[in-house]
ROFI-799046 format. One record per residue: x, y, z of N, C-alpha, C, O in turn; residue in one letter. Coordinates in steps of 0.001 Angstrom, whole numbers, padded with zeros to 6 digits, always signed. Layout:
XYZXYZXYZXYZa/...
***
This chain:
+033885+100474+158891+034734+100552+160234+034046+101649+161041+033485+102549+160418x/+034042+101652+162359+033366+102396+163404+034386+103488+163588+033836+104537+163924x/+035836+103592+163465+036474+104577+163894+037495+104905+162603+037528+104198+161596x/+038223+105953+162782+038927+106376+161619+040484+106807+162302+041480+106878+161583x/+040521+107032+163540+041674+107513+164140+042202+106561+165240+041453+105841+165901x/+043496+106609+165383+044099+105609+166376+045275+106414+166838+045908+107081+166020x/+045649+106383+168295+046746+107078+168757+047856+106163+168627+047790+104995+169010x/+048934+106713+168060+050151+106071+167740+051209+106379+168803+051413+107574+168590x/+051809+106112+169570+052773+106716+170568+054250+105838+170421+054432+104695+170843x/+055135+106602+169785+056589+105983+169652+057628+105990+171131+057545+106799+172056x/+058244+105254+171053+059201+105180+172335+060129+106536+172327+060301+107261+173306x/+060681+106725+171049+061498+107790+170831+060857+109214+170541+059753+109302+170004x/+061524+110212+170883+060682+111539+170518+060886+111737+169214+062001+111588+168713x/+059873+112078+168560+059753+112401+167118+060590+113391+166604+060544+114408+167296x/+061389+113472+165577+061897+114832+165433+061015+115564+164508+060002+115185+163920x/+061775+116975+164512+060964+118018+163771+060830+117466+162234+061729+116938+161579x/+059655+117687+161876+059416+117496+160263+058961+116091+159972+058922+115689+158810x/+058570+115231+161125+058075+113827+160772+056984+113890+160113+056194+114834+160151x/+056857+112744+159374+055727+112530+158409+054392+112328+159310+053345+112947+159118x/+054564+111527+160148+053065+111226+160843+052812+112054+161947+053771+112510+162570x/+051712+112304+162265+051202+113328+163424+051073+112227+164603+051136+111022+164359x/+050904+112705+165790+050614+111953+166782+049339+111139+166674+049376+109922+166856x/+048194+111782+166378+047124+110955+166188+047011+110598+164582+046606+111398+163739x/+047449+109236+164310+047621+109072+162710+046446+107991+162358+046019+107074+163059x/+046074+108385+161085+044964+107474+160526+045440+106047+160403+046449+105818+159736x/+044729+104991+161051+045243+103625+160903+045308+103284+159426+046313+102749+158957x/+044290+103575+158717+044125+103174+157270+045116+103804+156470+045522+103251+155448x/+045666+105230+156949+046622+105764+155972+048006+105061+156021+048703+104992+155008x/+048380+104561+157169+049467+103843+157456+049422+102574+156598+050367+102244+155882x/+048201+101828+156710+047865+100617+155778+048075+100939+154289+048628+100150+153522x/+047640+102045+153955+047774+102489+152434+049208+102742+152101+049663+102387+151014x/+049929+103341+152996+051309+103473+152756+052007+102262+152388+052703+102105+151385x/+051709+101273+153455+052583+099958+153303+052038+099337+151880+052817+098815+151083x/+050724+099436+151656+050164+098989+150415+050936+099269+149273+051443+098424+148534x/+051010+100636+149148+051713+101319+147912+053177+100930+147989+053754+100723+146922x/+053822+100812+149091+055323+100631+149147+055579+099054+149231+056744+098678+149359x/+054620+098180+149169+054832+096731+149342+055999+096338+148457+056695+095480+149001x/+056397+096686+147329+057535+096095+146651+058847+096417+147297+059856+095792+146968x/+058882+097395+148232+060208+097402+148765+060557+096625+149895+061697+096516+150348x/+059373+096007+150400+059289+094996+151632+059231+093538+150703+059513+092520+151336x/+058964+093412+149579+058724+092001+148819+057474+091339+149403+057442+090138+149667x/+056408+092204+149600+055170+091765+149893+054233+091790+148908+053963+092801+148259x/+053579+090422+148728+052607+090169+147631+051091+090753+147946+050779+091138+149073x/+050254+090770+146903+048885+091078+147431+048482+090419+148533+048089+091097+149483x/+048496+089093+148624+047754+088394+149335+048239+088622+150972+047487+088319+151898x/+049676+089230+151195+050071+089661+152374+049273+090853+152794+049050+091084+153983x/+048877+091550+151899+048412+093111+152122+046646+092772+152571+046019+093400+153424x/+046190+091784+151853+044859+091570+152063+044808+090811+153601+043828+090996+154322x/+045758+090087+153967+045668+089569+155275+045783+090522+156367+045140+090427+157412x/+046702+091534+156073+046984+092611+157007+045559+093611+157234+045275+094145+158306x/+044883+093703+156171+043789+094668+156025+042769+093780+156803+042074+094398+157611x/+042595+092664+156716+041518+091827+157505+041766+091765+158891+040832+091687+159689x/+043110+091797+159297+043644+091809+160767+043326+093219+161408+042880+093340+162549x/+043570+094154+160653+043276+095657+161058+041840+095923+161521+041528+096544+162537x/+040962+095330+160579+039661+095352+160631+039033+094714+162061+037885+094955+162433x/+039892+093938+162731+039562+093580+164110+039626+094476+165172+038920+094373+166174x/+040630+095545+164946+040747+096414+165927+039559+097351+166131+038814+097716+165221x/+039444+097746+167563+038438+098566+168131+039088+099850+168768+040236+099830+169211x/+038305+100942+168787+038850+102147+169220+038820+101805+170838+037882+101246+171406x/+039930+102216+171403+040105+101934+173054+040179+100570+173330+040035+100191+174493x/+040402+099701+172338+040743+098261+172977+042262+097957+172498+042632+096787+172591x/+043004+098744+172085+044399+098506+172065+044694+098179+170647+043860+098337+169755x/+046075+097649+170422+046558+097339+169024+046795+095694+168871+047740+095322+168176x/+045928+094700+169528+046234+093528+169389+044961+092838+168825+043811+093146+169138x/+045321+091864+167954+044198+091203+167469+043925+089820+168172+044815+088969+168151x/+042690+089563+168810+042375+088618+169346+041481+087350+168567+041102+086366+169201x/+041259+087503+167362+040531+086770+166540+041406+085537+166313+042631+085612+166217x/+040723+084415+166233+041343+083112+166031+041604+083044+164455+041100+083826+163649x/+042525+081922+164115+043096+081994+162667+041741+081555+161706+041565+081969+160560x/+041019+080816+162285+039657+080495+161497+038906+081720+161103+038433+081779+159968x/+038748+082746+161982+038022+083807+161739+038725+084744+160894+038057+085367+160068x/+040121+084964+160983+040945+085869+160209+040902+085264+158766+040712+086016+157810x/+041065+083996+158601+040759+083215+157399+039752+083619+156574+039879+084036+155423x/+038435+083438+157395+036930+083767+156837+037034+085262+156383+036634+085620+155275x/+037582+086101+157279+037393+087678+156842+038397+088060+155786+038228+089099+155146x/+039532+087204+155549+040358+087663+154327+039691+087066+153088+039935+087603+152008x/+038945+086103+153129+038117+085608+151940+038247+083998+151731+038170+083449+150631x/+038466+083315+153010+038591+081810+152893+039973+081123+152371+040114+080067+151755x/+040883+081999+152785+042268+081400+152456+042651+080226+153286+042018+080056+154328x/+043645+079352+152956+044057+078387+153805+044901+078711+155165+045835+079511+155106x/+044578+078121+156296+045238+078440+157350+046754+078516+157292+047457+079370+157831x/+047162+077439+156520+048652+077640+156368+049417+078761+155576+050612+079047+155648x/+048436+079319+154807+048741+080464+154067+048936+081657+154997+049863+082460+154897x/+047863+081695+156011+047727+082820+156871+049011+082697+157934+049630+083633+158440x/+049191+081499+158093+050491+081443+159032+051760+081770+158467+052685+082175+159172x/+051863+081599+157092+052985+082169+156465+052974+083463+156301+054043+084071+156366x/+051791+084130+156061+051821+085520+156027+052098+086233+157535+052736+087282+157622x/+051642+085665+158495+051928+086089+159735+053452+086062+159973+054000+087087+160378x/+054134+084987+159752+055414+084923+159783+056252+085809+158949+057382+086102+159341x/+055799+086253+157848+056624+087349+156942+056351+088632+157662+057172+089538+157512x/+055380+088816+158373+055262+090245+158864+055895+090221+160137+056330+091289+160567x/+056019+089206+160801+056968+089129+162152+058511+089408+161683+059274+090248+162161x/+058748+088564+160713+060051+088609+160006+060490+090145+159571+061641+090582+159576x/+059263+090869+159187+059804+092244+158688+059925+093214+159960+060636+094219+159973x/+059176+092797+160967+059032+093579+162270+057984+094539+162254+058104+095660+162747x/+056704+094014+161556+055640+094755+161509+054602+094276+162466+053594+094892+162813x/+055015+093011+162869+053884+092383+163970+054435+091487+164999+055462+090902+164656x/+054008+091255+166136+054655+090756+167319+053615+089557+167916+052415+089830+167969x/+053948+088622+168232+053098+087343+168619+053367+087397+169966+054541+087289+170321x/+052421+087557+170853+052185+087518+172222+051345+086201+172597+050118+086292+172582x/+051962+084962+172937+051309+083835+173297+050953+083770+174627+051713+084194+175497x/+049828+083263+174889+049341+082816+176355+049923+081512+176596+050569+080839+175793x/+049609+081221+177846+050148+079673+178200+049589+078617+177519+050179+077601+177151x/+048209+078946+177336+047408+077981+176281+047312+078171+174863+046650+077369+174206x/+047958+079244+174251+048083+079642+173066+046698+080338+172491+046523+080592+171299x/+045820+080581+173458+044622+081219+173304+044821+082674+173134+045810+083179+173665x/+043933+083470+172400+044130+085013+172290+043131+085653+173223+041939+085378+173089x/+043554+086521+174198+042559+086912+174971+043027+088184+175811+044240+088361+175705x/+042484+088960+176483+043094+089894+177332+042348+089772+178930+041149+089646+179177x/+043495+089857+179883+042968+089871+181357+043154+091205+181985+044056+091874+181482x/+042498+091743+182977+042518+092638+183585+042705+092495+185189+042193+091484+185670x/+043317+093303+186009+043499+093310+187318+042359+094159+187841+041674+094758+187011x/+042075+094278+189168+041314+095163+189854+041749+096597+189831+040899+097470+190011x/+043172+096952+189596+043721+098187+189523+043590+098759+188150+043918+099929+187955x/+043133+098011+187190+042973+098479+185721+044054+097987+184890+043948+098279+183699x/+045172+097241+185266+046310+096797+184608+045775+095909+183564+044664+095449+183828x/+046346+095523+182333+045894+094409+181349+046919+093863+180889+047971+094500+180845x/+046845+092598+180458+047714+091724+179725+047167+091261+178617+046172+090545+178722x/+047624+091527+177519+046925+091079+176089+047794+089883+175474+049021+089963+175419x/+047102+088803+175028+047564+087691+174392+047018+087683+172870+045819+087730+172598x/+047917+087627+172046+047493+087757+170593+048410+088319+169582+049603+088306+169883x/+048083+088795+168476+049065+089199+167521+048851+090702+167543+047855+091295+167129x/+050144+091324+168192+050190+092843+168441+050810+093395+167271+051877+092998+166804x/+050050+094391+166781+050228+095253+165597+050966+096711+166032+051018+097667+165258x/+051375+096720+167028+052120+097964+167586+053407+098283+166881+053784+099451+166784x/+054110+097253+166374+055460+097424+165728+054874+098077+164213+055630+098839+163611x/+053652+097787+163681+053279+098337+162627+052919+099683+162397+053008+100346+161364x/+052509+099979+163493+051758+101448+163786+052917+102306+164220+052904+103506+163946x/+053923+101762+164886+055100+102543+165541+055898+103078+164261+056571+104107+164323x/+055778+102321+163110+056875+102522+161946+055991+103373+160703+056170+103143+159507x/+054991+104414+161241+054218+104909+160421+055294+105930+159403+055394+105882+158177x/+055964+106758+160279+056946+107473+159334+057644+106906+158434+057659+107346+157284x/+058299+105895+158783+058942+104982+157850+058228+104668+156649+058812+104834+155578x/+056924+104192+156668+055990+103456+155745+055608+104894+155032+055594+104847+153802x/+055333+106015+155566+055160+107275+154690+055987+107619+153825+055692+107920+152669x/+057294+107609+154383+058549+107878+153371+058733+106972+152469+059161+107360+151382x/+058484+105639+152648+058767+104651+151686+057683+104815+150631+058016+104484+149493x/+056425+105274+150809+055331+105338+149948+055509+106432+148900+055246+106336+147701x/+056055+107604+149621+056358+108614+148779+057584+108622+147884+057719+109438+146972x/+058568+107580+148210+059760+107270+147485+059290+106378+146313+059891+106516+145248x/+058315+105507+146384+057762+104947+145403+056935+105528+144251+056843+105240+143058x/+056328+106515+145096+055501+107442+143959+056417+108434+143416+056022+108918+142355x/+057548+108880+143856+058522+109827+143216+059099+108925+142189+059344+109490+141123x/+059401+107547+142258+059932+106638+141328+059088+106544+140175+059515+106676+139028x/+057806+106302+140493+056699+106210+139354+056734+107278+138461+056898+107191+137244x/+056521+108607+139324+056473+109684+138266+057785+109891+137513+057694+110328+136366x/+058837+109665+137951+060035+109998+137228+060108+109075+136033+060479+109520+134947x/+059704+107561+136220+059598+106607+135139+058751+107114+134223+059115+107171+133049x/+057609+107519+134573+056662+108050+133552+056917+109246+132550+056588+109306+131365x/+057695+110340+133444+058145+111307+132664+059425+111083+131797+059529+111715+130746x/+060394+110225+132182+061354+109665+131354+060982+109005+130125+061560+109183+129052x/+059676+107986+130378+059061+107173+129433+058633+108107+128130+058883+107920+126939x/+057910+109161+128766+057246+110106+127729+058354+110801+126781+058249+110954+125564x/+059448+111193+127604+060396+111801+126692+060920+110895+125640+061018+111302+124483x/+061250+109738+125960+061894+108613+125093+060742+108599+124053+061101+108979+122938x/+059450+108249+124167+058443+107972+123099+058552+109463+122144+058474+109335+120923x/+058702+110627+122636+058709+111680+121902+060051+111733+120923+059973+112123+119758x/+061049+111378+121417+062187+111285+120602+062261+110342+119569+062944+110537+118564x/+061529+109229+119779+061416+108066+119087+060541+108566+117824+060842+108171+116697x/+059581+109338+118007+058726+109752+116997+059680+110759+116022+059707+110720+114792x/+060351+111547+116778+061287+112527+115902+062285+111413+115035+062311+111366+113805x/+062977+110660+115810+063797+109502+114872+063200+108785+114005+063875+108232+113136x/+061752+108626+114045+061193+107900+113007+060962+108744+111807+060936+108185+110711x/+060790+110054+111894+060354+110910+110952+061568+111068+110065+061354+111419+108905x/+062891+110844+110478+064100+111028+109920+064672+109719+109228+065254+109655+108145x/+064392+108775+110038+064946+107385+109518+063847+106249+110178+063908+105757+111305x/+062932+106016+109229+061827+105130+109743+062340+103903+110001+061896+103318+110989x/+063466+103190+109109+063898+101985+109325+065069+101901+110214+065827+100934+110145x/+065257+102879+111055+066519+102587+112006+066534+101576+112798+065551+101394+113516x/+067488+100810+112847+067540+099460+113842+067166+099981+115423+066461+099312+116179x/+067704+101159+115747+067569+101586+117257+066018+101783+117668+065636+101768+118838x/+065139+101978+116500+063644+102266+116808+063144+100792+117283+062470+100688+118307x/+063467+099756+116571+062915+098415+117060+063388+098101+118583+062667+097805+119536x/+064768+098245+118548+065598+097819+119836+064731+098445+121074+064184+097745+121926x/+064687+100041+121036+064125+100627+122121+062765+100206+122332+062502+099932+123503x/+061773+100077+121437+060384+099666+121556+060326+098453+122346+059628+098262+123342x/+061187+097605+121754+061131+096157+122625+061674+096145+123779+061291+095248+124530x/+062621+097017+124245+062961+097397+125710+061980+097994+126475+061874+097853+127694x/+061270+098651+125779+060139+099509+126658+058937+098542+127092+058146+098883+127972x/+058851+097363+126449+057750+096463+126940+058012+095884+128309+057140+095238+128891x/+059354+096136+128896+059488+095649+130208+059380+096787+131090+059253+097963+130748x/+059452+096259+132407+059259+097357+133515+060759+097749+133810+061579+096992+134330x/+060988+098999+133417+062314+099489+133465+062562+100275+134736+061598+100852+135240x/+063779+100359+135318+064099+101305+136433+064264+102910+135852+063964+103187+134691x/+064694+103754+136656+064779+104881+136204+066193+105137+135682+066447+105987+134829x/+067107+104327+136267+068413+104372+135681+068469+103699+134228+069388+103942+133447x/+067604+102991+133984+067389+102165+132601+066939+103078+131664+067384+103220+130525x/+065804+103848+132325+065116+104832+131339+066151+105881+131048+066250+106320+129902x/+066822+106252+131883+067936+107503+131544+068965+106921+130594+069406+107595+129663x/+069398+105518+130851+070346+105115+129821+069743+104921+128412+070544+105025+127483x/+068431+104648+128104+067896+104821+126988+067844+106110+126363+068103+106227+125165x/+067537+107064+127066+067498+108409+126548+068865+108976+126235+069017+109749+125289x/+069779+108632+126953+071052+109152+126467+071487+108388+125082+072149+108932+124197x/+071009+107042+125038+071437+106398+123784+070619+107122+122597+071225+107436+121573x/+069432+107350+122717+068722+108061+121706+069299+109462+121373+069397+109783+120189x/+069671+110279+122317+070204+111618+122176+071434+111396+121285+071620+112011+120235x/+072222+110506+121767+073476+110282+120970+073241+110122+119777+073822+110844+118966x/+072313+109121+119337+072007+108797+117730+071420+109735+117224+071625+109811+116012x/+070610+110679+117733+069871+111744+117000+070910+112767+116624+070973+113248+115493x/+071724+113085+117614+072643+114067+117319+073987+113450+116101+074685+114225+115447x/+074059+112385+116055+075064+111892+115041+074466+112054+113796+075108+112376+112796x/+072939+111790+113807+072355+111886+112494+071999+113372+111774+071809+113622+110583x/+071983+114233+112912+071644+115800+112461+072526+116197+111360+073735+115976+111432x/+071947+116823+110256+072728+117522+109337+072547+118825+109218+071876+119501+109998x/+073241+119311+108060+073101+120924+107937+071777+121562+107440+071428+122742+107420x/+071023+120213+106970+069895+120622+106385+068652+120626+107549+067581+121216+107398x/+068974+119972+108533+067960+119987+109929+068423+120917+110706+067618+121427+111485x/+069640+121326+110712+070276+122350+111836+071051+123251+110919+072114+122941+110379x/+070344+124532+110777+071233+125738+110104+072310+126425+111150+072075+126752+112313x/+073344+126536+110551+074436+127076+111300+074314+128540+111711+073928+129342+110860x/+074560+128887+112739+074448+130443+113299+075384+131062+112811+076513+130588+112934x/+075176+132376+112074+076017+133178+111320+076084+134454+112286+075137+135025+112827x/+077600+134785+112370+077335+136182+113184+077575+137259+112187+078383+137267+111259x/+076697+138191+112562+076601+139325+111745+077715+140468+112027+077935+140778+113198x/+078406+141085+110994+079159+142175+111243+078446+143333+111713+077245+143392+111451x/+079006+144297+112389+078278+145445+112899+078346+146518+111687+077554+147458+111766x/+079150+146469+110661+079233+147484+109733+078107+147302+108699+077784+146239+108169x/+077591+148454+108511+076435+148304+107385+076800+147750+106040+076088+146940+105448x/+077896+148200+105594+078477+147967+104112+078885+146478+104204+078844+145819+103165x/+079276+145893+105354+079459+144473+105317+078165+143679+105247+078018+142650+104587x/+077148+144330+106076+075765+143469+106120+075200+143419+104725+074581+142427+104337x/+075447+144700+103805+074816+144677+102412+075565+143925+101665+074957+143389+100739x/+076737+143685+101749+077694+142707+100949+077451+141203+101344+077459+140310+100496x/+077229+140973+102723+076866+139648+103071+075591+139114+102534+075470+137945+102170x/+074523+140107+102486+073211+139766+101956+073337+139460+100434+072772+138464+099982x/+074092+140320+099598+074330+140161+098364+074766+138701+098029+074171+138006+097206x/+076076+138216+098882+076573+137151+098738+075567+135840+099057+075715+134735+098535x/+074582+136166+099960+073850+135121+100395+072795+134648+099278+072454+133503+098984x/+072357+135965+098710+071378+135917+097598+072041+135062+096370+071362+134248+095744x/+073324+135291+096092+074051+135025+095018+074195+133298+095232+073916+132508+094330x/+074606+132947+096379+074808+131587+096634+073220+130639+096609+073079+129487+096199x/+072355+131384+097076+071032+130998+097134+070350+130625+095686+069525+129736+095473x/+070871+131468+094832+070653+131179+093377+071456+130402+092520+071095+129925+091444x/+072605+130292+093067+073530+129185+092512+073186+127784+092946+073359+126804+092222x/+072649+127736+094264+071933+126252+094960+070759+125900+093770+070681+124864+093110x/+069863+127112+093711+068685+126696+092991+069124+126261+091406+068600+125307+090830x/+070065+127030+090860+070407+126570+089809+070931+125087+089655+070559+124296+088788x/+071834+124857+090623+072418+123543+090583+071368+122489+090846+071564+121364+090385x/+070326+122727+091506+069255+121619+091768+068447+121471+090636+067873+120406+090412x/+068350+122456+089893+067523+122538+088576+068378+121690+087464+067827+120895+086702x/+069816+121953+087456+070560+121109+086656+070592+119800+086777+070724+119061+085801x/+070462+119335+088126+070439+117791+088515+069261+117175+087898+069298+115986+087582x/+068164+117930+087693+066933+117211+087396+067008+116478+086008+067214+117162+085005x/+066848+115092+085903+066917+114510+084616+065725+114614+084020+064692+114872+084637x/+065809+114372+082486+064453+114527+081684+063549+113349+082229+064015+112302+082680x/+062138+113654+082132+061138+112552+082452+061513+111361+081602+061687+110264+082132x/+061652+111554+080209+061676+110319+079408+062679+109315+079714+062584+108088+079683x/+063818+110187+080065+065119+109438+080564+064868+108556+081712+065138+107356+081732x/+064314+109255+082701+063774+108742+084082+062905+107491+083876+063077+106455+084518x/+061988+107652+082967+061061+106470+082885+061529+105420+082053+061082+104299+082297x/+062476+105571+080959+062883+104369+080347+064052+103630+081161+064207+102433+080918x/+064837+104203+082049+065703+103635+082601+065320+103009+084140+065945+102063+084620x/+064227+103668+084813+063808+102989+085975+062440+102432+085705+061387+102965+086055x/+062580+101159+084963+061376+100414+084607+061016+099584+086074+059896+099073+086038x/+061684+099387+087211+061120+099108+088083+059893+099745+088833+058912+099187+089325x/+060204+100960+088784+059086+101949+089298+057927+102121+088273+056814+102446+088686x/+058150+101916+086982+057030+101796+086069+056185+100691+086210+054979+100777+085977x/+056836+099458+086646+055877+098309+086849+054857+098340+087900+054059+097419+088072x/+054895+099511+088664+053899+099657+089567+052808+100742+089371+052180+101253+090298x/+052651+101044+088025+051628+101961+087547+051285+101628+085936+052074+101184+085102x/+050073+101927+085777+049463+101591+084377+049468+102837+083623+049286+102807+082406x/+049702+104162+084378+049789+105143+083279+051161+105764+083436+051774+105797+084503x/+051566+106219+082359+053112+106710+082383+052860+108021+082681+051886+108611+082214x/+053890+108677+083635+053637+110104+084098+054068+111089+083102+055135+110958+082503x/+053321+112010+082919+053711+113105+081731+054206+114322+082153+054573+115196+081367x/+054239+114438+083530+054964+115731+084108+055368+115419+085561+054981+114426+086177x/+056259+116457+086086+056697+116371+087463+055654+116015+088361+055829+115102+089169x/+054525+116684+088296+053557+116351+089405+053016+114991+089560+052698+114444+090616x/+052941+114402+088061+052605+112980+088217+053749+112243+088655+053526+111208+089282x/+054809+112549+088464+056126+111785+088817+056348+111847+090337+056925+110941+090938x/+055872+112939+090929+056054+113251+092317+054907+112320+093039+055190+111832+094133x/+053708+112080+092496+052564+111586+093056+052944+110005+093212+052747+109331+094223x/+053520+109569+092015+053799+108074+091753+055038+107938+092768+055002+106914+093451x/+055951+108659+092948+057065+108491+093871+056461+108260+095288+056776+107308+096002x/+055435+109358+095669+054870+109149+096884+054172+107876+097239+054015+107459+098387x/+053780+107320+096170+053004+106077+096311+054141+104971+096507+053986+104086+097349x/+055258+105038+095732+056268+104101+095887+056745+103923+097482+056829+102901+098162x/+057013+105265+097798+057996+105295+099178+057413+104608+100319+058250+103966+100953x/+056375+104559+100713+055792+103476+101720+056018+102263+101493+056247+101470+102406x/+055987+101900+100129+056215+100426+099785+057717+099957+099947+058042+098771+100006x/+058553+100968+100008+060005+100847+099898+060442+100957+101463+061592+100577+101683x/+059718+101407+102549+059969+101497+103850+060281+102769+103898+060847+102956+104975x/+060200+103855+103226+060217+105187+103324+059247+105935+103654+058382+106079+102791x/+059059+106639+104961+058172+107418+105493+057805+108524+104515+058652+109119+103850x/+056402+108789+104458+056220+109965+103725+056402+111406+104345+056273+112433+103679x/+056727+111375+105739+057250+112558+106062+058662+112921+105807+059094+114074+105786x/+059539+111526+105560+060820+111834+105105+060766+112166+103672+061513+113084+103334x/+060129+111684+102861+059944+112203+101504+059503+113588+101312+059979+114214+100365x/+058567+114197+102169+058050+115421+102113+059471+116411+102480+059804+117375+101790x/+060128+115991+103579+061356+116666+103923+062166+116919+103013+062696+118029+102963x/+062468+115838+101995+063337+115854+101008+063041+116559+099858+063910+116980+099096x/+061689+116726+099676+061123+117719+098610+061411+119122+099051+061850+119981+098287x/+061143+119314+100325+061466+120809+100900+062812+121188+100566+063033+122274+100031x/+063886+120231+100893+065273+120537+100909+065988+120642+099464+066840+121436+099065x/+065388+119634+098865+066208+119544+097377+065311+119563+096259+065783+119285+095156x/+063950+119880+096375+063087+119946+095284+062311+118687+094935+062751+117586+095267x/+061103+118831+094236+060410+117688+094055+060902+116880+092923+060759+115659+092973x/+061559+117529+091739+062304+116615+090748+063543+115838+091262+063550+114623+091060x/+064624+116424+091926+065399+115539+092494+065077+114341+093592+065699+113279+093604x/+063964+114689+094554+063581+114273+095464+062800+112606+094841+063089+111458+095178x/+061807+113075+093895+061030+111952+093090+062072+111280+092527+062013+110067+092727x/+063206+111733+091755+064094+110838+090927+064824+110031+091873+065179+108900+091540x/+065132+110570+093213+065856+109616+094015+065059+108580+094284+065733+107561+094434x/+063701+108370+094434+062950+107214+094845+062977+106294+093732+063045+105079+093918x/+062916+106917+092357+062982+105850+091351+064291+105296+091132+064360+104130+090746x/+065484+106055+091347+066930+105568+091211+066974+104381+092328+067325+103241+092023x/+066600+104737+093605+066724+103805+094822+066029+102495+094493+066587+101433+094768x/+064965+102522+093980+064160+101437+093717+064902+100373+092624+065005+099149+092699x/+065379+101314+091579+066070+100663+090414+067372+099899+090977+067719+098903+090343x/+068078+100247+092040+069192+099732+092431+068854+098376+093042+069657+097452+092905x/+067712+098202+093707+067115+097073+094091+068011+096261+095182+068134+096855+096253x/+068581+095143+095092+069436+094466+096144+070818+095101+096452+071453+094817+097468x/+071240+095971+095518+072350+096874+095774+072406+097701+096960+073421+098222+097421x/+071139+097780+097447+070773+098771+098404+070473+098052+099653+069377+097504+099536x/+070976+097848+100731+070702+097190+101965+069481+097936+102761+068644+097191+103271x/+069350+099058+102875+068295+099851+103474+067915+100896+102492+068691+101804+102194x/+066600+100760+101934+066113+101809+101175+065919+103319+101986+066288+104383+101487x/+065359+103213+103143+065203+104440+103819+066303+105048+104165+066386+106245+103888x/+067374+104412+104827+068697+105043+105205+069288+105568+103995+069719+106720+104044x/+069387+104874+102850+070070+105265+101848+069437+106460+101205+070138+107379+100783x/+068082+106476+101115+067403+107820+100699+067528+108972+101500+067549+110083+100971x/+067620+108816+102806+068022+109979+103660+069414+110393+103374+069719+111585+103330x/+070232+109476+103185+071677+109920+102909+072018+110876+101752+072887+111747+101795x/+071035+110527+100477+071535+111051+099345+070602+112342+099236+070682+113132+098295x/+069632+112480+100388+068627+113652+099942+068761+114782+101100+068755+116005+100965x/+068882+114022+102249+069355+115136+103596+070506+114922+104325+070821+115653+105264x/+071249+113841+103912+072444+113381+104928+073631+113980+104220+073470+115019+103580x/+074834+113391+104290+076033+113721+103978+076385+113291+102422+077480+113560+101927x/+075568+112744+101857+075739+112434+100428+074920+113416+099371+074892+113314+098144x/+074266+114391+100204+073287+115310+099230+074077+115976+098369+073688+115864+097206x/+075043+116626+098514+075913+117461+097810+076452+116698+096421+076625+117287+095354x/+076688+115247+096647+077330+114643+095518+076099+113794+094689+076373+113086+093721x/+074963+113930+095105+074042+113066+094434+073471+113958+093185+072992+115085+093315x/+073593+113328+092095+073071+113853+090723+072350+112898+090199+072909+111841+089903x/+070981+113069+089979+070108+112029+089446+070569+111830+087993+070580+110676+087565x/+070931+112792+087231+071243+112744+085826+072686+111762+085664+072809+111046+084670x/+073572+111799+086556+074723+111097+086508+074326+109557+087017+074774+108562+086447x/+073580+109503+087968+073124+108361+088345+072491+107383+087521+072725+106177+087600x/+071594+107977+086636+070827+107410+085578+071858+106948+084536+071782+105780+084155x/+072653+107615+084122+073571+107336+083265+074397+106002+083664+074580+105049+082907x/+074828+106104+084896+075466+104872+085562+074585+103575+085318+075024+102524+084851x/+073318+103800+085693+072387+102713+085664+072116+102156+084375+071819+100976+084189x/+072240+103157+083362+072152+102851+081803+073116+101887+081273+072849+101099+080366x/+074340+101982+081916+075608+101117+081545+075213+099642+081799+074342+099331+082611x/+075940+098713+081021+075690+097350+081227+075870+096692+082580+075151+095871+083151x/+077162+097331+083000+077522+096741+084286+077676+097983+085407+078423+098951+085263x/+076905+097763+086415+076935+099032+087386+077714+098776+088560+077699+097631+089012x/+078450+099740+089171+079085+099387+090451+078296+099288+091369+077507+100230+091440x/+078150+098219+092395+077277+098356+093569+077527+099287+094477+078657+099644+094811x/+076244+099812+095010+076016+100871+095820+076096+100302+097319+075925+101057+098276x/
***
């Protein structure tokens, strides 16, 4: 292009803070419409046609295109003339273009001796006059794109956290399937609210420790520390009492033993075998590690063996394992009692 600036004069006086200056970059207006074309239901073909028509304008020669349809089609890239006419009609319908026809339908300009001129052709003055509107529309599209990208990243981050706690949760599949589509900002916010509600419902005392209001009196603080230490020792003793004998665990949980050629001799080997079984059962290793940290390796490893032994009586291994190790059933789960029930001839379904 031999020029970069085109003077655009609006009929109305521009308000303070308008987006477009008096001397507006012609191609900046074009890029604004290109970026905001979805708001006007314009396809890429329409934009290519407009780009070709703008390339015929010359500085100091006004804003009317005098090129023939055949020449415009050639510059677009060889499109059909009927397609060009449909594109022109669409721009006229949107108010971006105006057709000034001569008596013989030719496109040209005539001048008088006094310097007055009449132009016959395709006038782009309406398009240039709407520069402010197009700049605002392009900014709106860009803001919408950034908001959608930001919300999508938030959703993906929360999905990773949810997957760490419940890898087989049905919401994971549902949300990932929904994210394959192009969503609006409102739809992204709805998904984010849904995930937040689910994660809040799944939060447990293990994941979110309760805040304790400390008394101001030093004696009360000492007694509080003593009670806390005593409760912690009771909890550790309770967990150690729950751990079953390795021989009993191996003999009853024959399903777990079917996946190893070497019988575990100590709790380290039991834990390693449980870590191998967990992904096969749909239980993420991150969830298994959190269970070990919360209730100990003996109880968590025994839980893997017991859940596998229950087989078809458990619909979702990952959800049930989370429930008895980190969820609401954690205080009621006792591996020794569970093994005793499994050793009975008929066991109540879980």
